[in-house]
C-alpha distance (Angstrom), angle and dihedral (degrees) to the residues before:
residue distance angle dihedral
X1 . . .
X2 3.79 . .
X3 3.76 119.5 .
X4 3.82 120.8 -100.5
X5 3.78 118.3 -95.3
X6 3.82 97.9 -162.1
X7 3.79 143.8 12.2
X8 3.82 95.4 -85.3
X9 3.81 91.6 53.6
X10 3.82 88.8 47.1
X11 3.81 90.6 54.6
X12 3.81 90.2 48.4
X13 3.82 90.1 51.0
X14 3.80 91.3 50.0
X15 3.82 92.6 47.7
X16 3.81 90.7 50.6
X17 3.81 89.5 56.3
X18 3.81 100.1 39.4
X19 3.79 102.2 99.8
X20 3.80 96.8 40.3
X21 3.81 89.1 54.1
X22 3.83 98.9 46.6
X23 3.81 96.1 -107.5
X24 3.79 123.6 134.1
X25 3.79 123.2 -160.5
X26 3.79 109.8 -137.0
X27 3.79 98.1 174.4
X28 3.81 135.0 -1.3
X29 3.79 122.0 -170.8
X30 3.77 147.6 148.0
X31 3.81 99.8 -106.7
X32 3.79 128.0 79.9
X33 2.94 118.8 -54.9
X34 3.80 95.0 38.6
X35 3.80 97.9 -151.1
X36 3.74 150.7 -1.2
X37 3.78 115.3 -134.6
X38 3.78 136.0 176.9
X39 3.79 130.7 -143.4
X40 3.80 124.7 173.8
X41 3.80 90.8 -10.3
X42 3.82 93.6 -54.8
X43 3.81 118.4 117.2
X44 3.82 121.2 -144.1
X45 3.80 135.1 -170.4
X46 3.80 107.2 -134.5
X47 3.78 135.5 -161.7
X48 3.80 115.8 -163.1
X49 3.79 116.2 -148.9
X50 3.80 130.2 165.6
X51 3.83 88.5 -136.5
X52 3.80 120.8 23.8
X53 3.82 90.9 -131.5
X54 3.81 88.9 64.9
X55 3.81 87.5 73.7
X56 3.81 88.7 71.0
X57 3.82 95.0 35.0
X58 3.81 88.2 58.7
X59 3.82 91.7 50.6
X60 3.81 96.6 -119.5
X61 3.79 120.0 171.8
X62 3.83 112.5 -123.5
X63 3.82 89.8 -152.1
X64 3.82 88.6 70.1
X65 3.80 97.0 48.5
X66 3.81 136.2 59.0
X67 3.82 104.6 -170.6
X68 3.78 139.4 18.3
X69 3.80 113.5 -144.7
X70 3.78 111.2 -164.3
X71 3.78 143.8 150.9
X72 3.82 96.8 -127.0
X73 3.79 122.5 32.5
X74 3.79 97.0 -154.3
X75 3.80 95.4 151.6
X76 3.83 104.7 49.5
X77 3.79 87.5 -145.9
X78 3.81 110.8 -147.8
X79 3.81 92.5 -166.7
X80 3.83 103.4 57.5
X81 3.80 133.2 29.7
X82 3.81 111.2 -105.1
X83 3.78 125.3 -153.7
X84 3.82 108.1 -162.5
X85 3.80 108.5 -164.2
X86 3.82 90.3 -158.2
X87 3.81 87.2 69.5
X88 3.81 106.1 88.1
X89 3.82 89.7 -145.9
X90 3.82 96.8 51.2
X91 3.81 91.8 115.9
X92 3.81 90.9 59.8
X93 3.80 94.6 52.3
X94 3.78 115.6 113.5
X95 3.80 115.1 -125.1
X96 3.78 109.3 -137.5
X97 3.78 114.5 -175.2
X98 3.76 118.7 -147.4
X99 3.76 124.7 -135.1
X100 3.83 108.6 -105.4
X101 3.82 89.3 -114.7
X102 3.82 88.7 62.2
X103 3.80 91.8 55.3
X104 3.77 96.2 86.1
X105 3.78 122.9 169.8
X106 3.76 117.7 -94.0
């Protein structure tokens, strides 16, 4: 399978791998955050971005999001967990949510 070239293709790639990786899509939309997903009984607010740095370029508020799902993690965001689908081990990554007080502005 070729790698995604934009955010829409990234979302399609994620959706194609949801069930085999124990994720459930609760809601998918066009407004920030893009989706709500569930894994192991825990619900997450997700923003999809082709590159993780786009989260900040688009002016998103980390207080209203739990995870960035991207293709390229070019930002190494210390504030939010990032799942980079280009990493072959992304499904094994632990998702550790931060307390809202730890999500300080950049």
